[in-house]
C-alpha positions in Angstrom: 0.0 0.0 0.0 2.8 2.4 0.9 4.5 1.7 -2.4 1.3 2.5 -4.2 0.8 5.7 -2.4 4.5 6.7 -3.0 4.1 5.9 -6.7 0.9 8.0 -6.8 2.6 10.9 -5.1 5.5 10.7 -7.6 3.0 10.7 -10.5 1.2 13.7 -9.0 4.5 15.6 -8.8 5.3 14.7 -12.3 1.9 15.6 -13.6 2.1 18.9 -11.8 5.4 19.7 -13.4 4.0 18.8 -16.9 0.8 20.8 -16.3 2.6 23.9 -15.0 4.9 23.7 -18.1 2.0 23.4 -20.5 0.0 26.2 -18.9 3.1 28.5 -19.0 3.6 27.7 -22.7 0.0 28.5 -23.8 -1.3 31.0 -21.3 -0.4 34.1 -23.3 -2.1 32.7 -26.4 -5.2 31.7 -24.4 -5.5 35.2 -22.9 -5.2 36.7 -26.4 -7.9 34.2 -27.6 -10.1 35.4 -24.7 -9.7 39.0 -25.8 -10.6 38.0 -29.4 -13.8 36.3 -28.2 -14.6 39.3 -26.1 -14.3 41.7 -29.0 -16.8 39.7 -31.1 -19.7 38.6 -28.8 -22.7 36.9 -30.3 -26.1 36.1 -28.8 -27.4 32.6 -28.1 -27.9 30.3 -31.1 -26.1 33.0 -33.2 -22.5 32.1 -32.2 -21.4 31.4 -35.8 -18.2 33.4 -35.8 -17.5 32.5 -32.2 -17.6 28.8 -33.2 -15.3 29.4 -36.1 -12.9 31.2 -33.8 -12.9 28.3 -31.4 -12.2 25.8 -34.1 -9.5 27.9 -35.7 -7.7 28.5 -32.3 -7.8 24.8 -31.5 -6.7 23.7 -34.9 -3.6 26.0 -34.7 -2.8 24.1 -31.4 -3.2 20.6 -32.8 -6.8 19.9 -31.6 -9.7 18.9 -33.8 -13.2 20.0 -32.9 -16.5 18.6 -34.1 -19.4 20.8 -35.0 -23.2 20.4 -35.5 -25.0 20.6 -38.8 -27.7 22.9 -37.6 -26.5 24.3 -34.3 -23.6 26.5 -33.1 -21.0 25.3 -30.7 -18.5 22.5 -30.8 -17.2 19.4 -29.1 -13.7 18.1 -28.6 -13.2 14.4 -27.8 -9.8 13.7 -26.1 -9.9 9.9 -26.4 -7.1 7.9 -24.8 -9.0 4.6 -25.1 -10.0 4.7 -21.5 -13.2 2.9 -20.2 -14.6 6.1 -18.6 -15.4 9.4 -20.2 -16.1 12.6 -18.3 -17.5 15.9 -19.7 -16.4 19.5 -19.2 -19.0 22.1 -20.3 -18.2 25.7 -21.1 -20.8 28.2 -22.5 -20.0 30.6 -25.3 -22.9 33.1 -25.8 -23.1 36.8 -24.9 -25.8 39.2 -23.8 -27.8 42.0 -25.5 -26.0 44.7 -23.5 -23.9 47.7 -24.7 -20.5 47.4 -23.2 -19.2 50.2 -21.0 -15.9 48.8 -19.6 -13.4 51.0 -21.4 -11.2 48.0 -22.2 -8.9 48.2 -25.2 -10.6 45.0 -26.4 -14.2 46.2 -25.9 -17.0 44.6 -28.0 -17.1 45.6 -31.6 -20.6 44.2 -32.0 -23.1 46.9 -31.2 -25.5 46.2 -28.4 -23.8 42.9 -27.5 -21.3 42.1 -24.7 -19.8 39.2 -22.8 -21.3 40.6 -19.6 -21.5 37.2 -18.0 -18.0 36.0 -18.5 -18.6 33.3 -21.1 -15.6 34.6 -23.0 -13.5 33.5 -20.0 -15.3 30.2 -19.9 -14.6 29.6 -23.6 -10.9 30.4 -23.3 -10.6 28.1 -20.3 -12.3 25.3 -22.2 -10.0 25.9 -25.2 -6.9 25.9 -22.9 -8.1 22.6 -21.3 -8.4 21.0 -24.7 -4.8 21.9 -25.7 -3.3 20.9 -22.3 -5.2 17.5 -22.1 -4.5 16.7 -25.7 -0.8 17.2 -25.1 -0.9 15.1 -21.9 -3.3 12.5 -23.3 -1.1 9.5 -22.5 -1.2 10.5 -18.8 -5.0 10.5 -18.7 -7.0 7.7 -16.9 -10.3 9.0 -18.4 -11.4 10.2 -21.8 -12.5 13.9 -21.8 -15.3 15.4 -23.8 -15.1 19.2 -23.8 -18.5 20.8 -24.8 -18.5 24.4 -26.1 -22.2 25.0 -25.5 -24.3 27.7 -27.2 -27.2 29.6 -25.8 -26.9 29.3 -22.1 -28.7 32.6 -21.8 -31.8 31.5 -23.8 -34.1 30.4 -21.0 -36.2 28.2 -21.3 -34.8 26.4 -24.4 -31.1 26.7 -23.4 -28.3 25.2 -25.4 -27.6 22.4 -22.9 -31.1 20.8 -23.6 -30.6 21.2 -27.4 -27.2 19.5 -27.3 -28.4 16.7 -25.1 -31.3 16.1 -27.6 -28.6 15.9 -30.3 -26.8 13.2 -28.3 -23.8 15.2 -27.0 -23.6 12.9 -24.0 -23.3 9.8 -26.3 -20.5 8.3 -28.4 -18.7 8.0 -26.1 -21.1 8.0 -23.3 -20.3 10.6 -20.7 -20.6 9.2 -17.1 -20.2 12.5 -15.2 -19.9 16.2 -16.1 -18.3 19.3 -14.7 -19.1 23.0 -15.2 -18.3 26.3 -13.6 -19.0 30.0 -13.7 -16.8 33.1 -12.9 -18.1 34.7 -9.8 -17.4 38.4 -9.0 -18.1 38.1 -5.3 -14.9 36.1 -4.8 -11.2 36.9 -5.2 -9.1 35.3 -7.9 -7.8 32.0 -6.4 -10.9 31.2 -4.5 -13.8 28.9 -5.4 -17.2 28.1 -3.9 -19.0 24.8 -4.1 -21.5 22.7 -2.2 -23.4 19.5 -2.7 -27.1 19.5 -3.5 -28.7 22.6 -5.1 -26.2 25.4 -5.9 -28.3 27.3 -8.6 -32.0 27.9 -8.7 -34.9 26.9 -11.0 -35.7 30.0 -13.0 -39.3 30.5 -14.3 -41.0 33.3 -16.1 -44.6 34.4 -15.8 -46.9 36.8 -17.6 -50.3 38.1 -16.2 -52.6 39.8 -18.6 -55.4 41.9 -17.1 -58.4 42.9 -19.3 -60.6 45.7 -17.9 -63.0 48.2 -19.4 -62.1 51.6 -20.8 -63.8 54.7 -19.7 -63.2 58.4 -19.2 -61.0 59.2 -16.1 -63.8 61.5 -14.8 -66.2 58.5 -14.7 -64.1 55.7 -13.2 -67.2 53.9 -11.9 -68.2 53.1 -15.5 -65.0 51.2 -16.2 -62.8 48.5 -14.9 -59.3 49.9 -14.1 -56.7 47.4 -15.2 -53.9 49.5 -13.6 -55.5 49.5 -10.2 -56.0 45.7 -10.5 -52.4 45.2 -11.6 -51.1 47.1 -8.5 -53.2 44.9 -6.2 -51.9 41.8 -8.0 -48.3 42.8 -7.6 -48.8 43.6 -3.9 -50.4 40.2 -3.4 -47.7 38.3 -5.2 -44.8 40.1 -3.6 -46.2 40.4 -0.1 -49.2 38.1 0.6 -47.7 35.1 -1.2 -44.4 35.7 0.5 -46.2 35.1 3.9 -47.2 31.7 2.6 -43.7 30.6 1.9 -41.6 28.5 4.2 -38.7 30.8 5.2 -36.3 27.8 5.2 -37.1 27.1 1.5 -35.6 30.0 -0.5 -37.9 31.5 -3.1 -38.0 34.9 -4.8 -40.8 36.5 -6.9 -39.6 39.6 -8.8 -41.7 41.8 -11.1 -39.6 43.2 -14.0 -42.2 44.6 -16.3 -45.6 46.5 -16.0 -47.0 47.6 -19.3 -50.3 49.4 -19.9 -52.1 51.1 -22.7 -54.1 54.3 -23.0 -53.5 57.9 -22.0 -53.5 60.1 -18.8 -57.3 60.8 -18.8 -58.6 57.4 -19.7 -59.2 54.5 -17.4 -56.8 51.8 -18.7 -58.4 48.5 -20.0 -55.3 46.5 -20.6 -52.2 45.7 -18.5 -49.4 43.1 -18.8 -47.2 42.1 -15.8 -44.1 40.0 -16.3 -41.9 38.6 -13.7 -39.7 35.7 -12.6 -39.8 33.0 -9.9 -36.7 31.5 -8.5 -36.8 28.4 -6.3 -34.5 25.6 -5.1 -37.2 23.0 -4.1 -39.4 21.5 -6.8 -42.3 21.1 -4.4 -42.1 24.8 -3.5 -41.9 25.7 -7.2 -45.0 23.8 -8.1 -47.0 25.2 -5.1 -46.1 28.8 -6.0 -47.1 28.2 -9.6 -50.5 27.1 -8.4 -50.8 30.1 -6.1 -49.9 32.6 -8.7 -52.8 31.4 -10.8 -55.2 31.4 -7.8 -54.2 34.7 -6.4 -54.0 36.7 -9.6 -57.1 35.3 -11.1 -59.1 35.8 -7.9 -58.1 39.5 -7.6 -58.8 40.2 -11.3 -62.2 38.6 -11.3 -63.2 40.3 -8.0 -62.8 43.6 -9.8 -64.8 42.5 -12.8 -61.8 42.0 -15.1 -60.7 39.1 -17.2 -57.3 37.4 -16.8 -54.8 35.4 -18.8 -52.0 33.9 -16.8 -49.0 32.1 -18.4 -46.2 30.5 -16.4 -43.3 29.3 -18.5 -41.1 26.7 -16.7 -37.5 27.6 -17.3 -34.3 26.0 -16.2 -34.4 23.5 -13.3 -32.1 23.7 -10.2 -28.5 22.8 -10.6 -27.9 19.9 -8.3 -24.4 18.9 -7.4 -23.7 15.2 -6.9 -22.5 14.5 -3.3 -19.7 12.1 -4.2 -18.4 14.3 -7.1 -18.5 17.3 -4.8 -16.5 15.5 -2.1 -13.8 14.4 -4.5 -13.5 17.8 -6.1 -13.4 19.6 -2.8 -10.7 17.3 -1.5 -8.5 18.0 -4.6 -9.2 21.8 -4.5 -8.3 22.1 -0.9 -5.0 20.2 -1.5 -4.2 22.6 -4.4 -5.6 25.9 -3.4 -5.6 25.7 0.4 -8.6 25.2 2.7 -9.1 29.0 3.1 -9.7 29.3 -0.7 -12.3 26.6 -1.0 -15.6 27.8 0.4 -18.2 25.1 1.0 -20.4 26.7 3.7 -22.3 28.7 1.1 -25.9 29.4 0.3 -27.2 28.5 -3.1 -27.5 31.3 -5.7 -31.0 32.1 -7.0 -29.5 32.8 -10.4 -30.6 30.3 -13.1 -28.3 28.1 -15.2 -29.0 25.6 -17.9 -26.2 23.3 -16.7 -29.2 21.9 -14.8 -30.2 20.0 -18.0 -27.1 17.8 -17.6 -27.8 17.2 -13.9 -31.0 15.4 -14.9 -29.1 12.7 -16.8 -25.7 12.1 -15.2 -23.9 13.0 -11.9 -22.8 16.6 -12.2 -20.6 19.1 -10.4 -20.8 22.9 -10.8 -18.7 25.4 -9.0 -18.2 29.2 -8.7 -14.8 30.5 -9.8 -13.6 33.7 -8.1 -12.8 36.5 -10.7 -12.8 39.6 -8.5 -14.9 42.0 -10.5 -16.0 45.3 -9.1 -19.3 45.0 -11.0 -21.9 42.1 -10.9 -22.8 39.6 -13.6 -24.8 41.2 -16.5 -23.5 44.6 -15.7 -22.3 46.7 -18.7 -19.0 47.2 -16.7 -18.5 43.5 -15.7 -14.9 42.5 -16.1 -13.4 39.3 -14.7 -9.7 39.5 -14.1 -7.7 37.5 -16.6 -5.7 35.8 -13.8 -8.8 33.7 -13.3 -7.9 31.7 -16.4 -4.6 30.4 -15.0 -6.3 29.4 -11.7 -9.0 27.4 -13.6 -6.5 25.7 -16.0 -4.4 24.6 -13.0 -7.4 23.4 -10.9 -9.3 21.6 -13.6 -6.1 20.2 -15.3 -4.7 18.8 -12.1 -8.1 17.4 -11.1 -8.6 15.6 -14.4 -5.0 14.3 -14.6 -5.3 12.8 -11.1 -8.6 11.0 -11.7 
């Protein structure tokens, strides 16, 4: 047993030397690739040039990527003839936001920006492909790196589309890993927990149909705006009182649209909002109550209602065993103070959840030390994040 442990320790030291050398050799190119991706952001399912850039960069570094006939994105299979295949997923799409960072590699595509850090994810994925391909003979697993489109396209995100196309097959992926840059944490720190780590994300629309009349004769109409105000108050306050405080759930209203003019009682209102939950039972119960509460209020005023709830991404659920193994390795590499496990789940949605439904999955938050939050027009994750991720993921996979 001691001989085995000594041999394993020697292998780990050798792998670490090889990995450090490979990272050092490619890091400058990977950072430049990240800047190139950042300059040319594309929205979900439109990442045509992004896909071409990924393929070109990988090809220049000796890696072949496969594409889809009718879908953006790419897949790299690093096959060493091993029995087990693991997946690594990185998302590649941008957001419809006008960039305001002042960077010398700001977006050149008007009204589009990598405001969620997917350019960093893409570059980390590309770097991992190059490193693992160079060290293929040292792998004990095959690795499938998935460059996924349209993570931001809730409810039909790119993960679901790729799974339907068989991305987890040929070879069959037995477990999958994903991550997201996280502005709340310094570079060199990560956060992870088993169980739910990201929330289910649903969208709802409530249409209120009243009766138009002159503002001087409100008693002759049905005021859709007044009804809408009561509906919002009921959903954000009354319904909140029905929720178990130990089961996180958030209802947020993002849009209130009405028709008419200042001296006419409005007869039409649209309310749009989102529901975030971690527990499926809570999710279903709130769906039911949104219908009951909104419809009841609208009808009590004499209006008509149309209520539409669109189920979006499910919760991202981390497998307990994968989490334990990953945490153990991360602590050894980064130090216990830099691996945060006593965290609360985020109520942000993520379509990595689609993978969680099929195979054991692990998703973690990667510290990037930005002064601005995700989806801000000034969001900028520090480029040192890339090296940390290549080191962490590379060493973890090499030591599987």
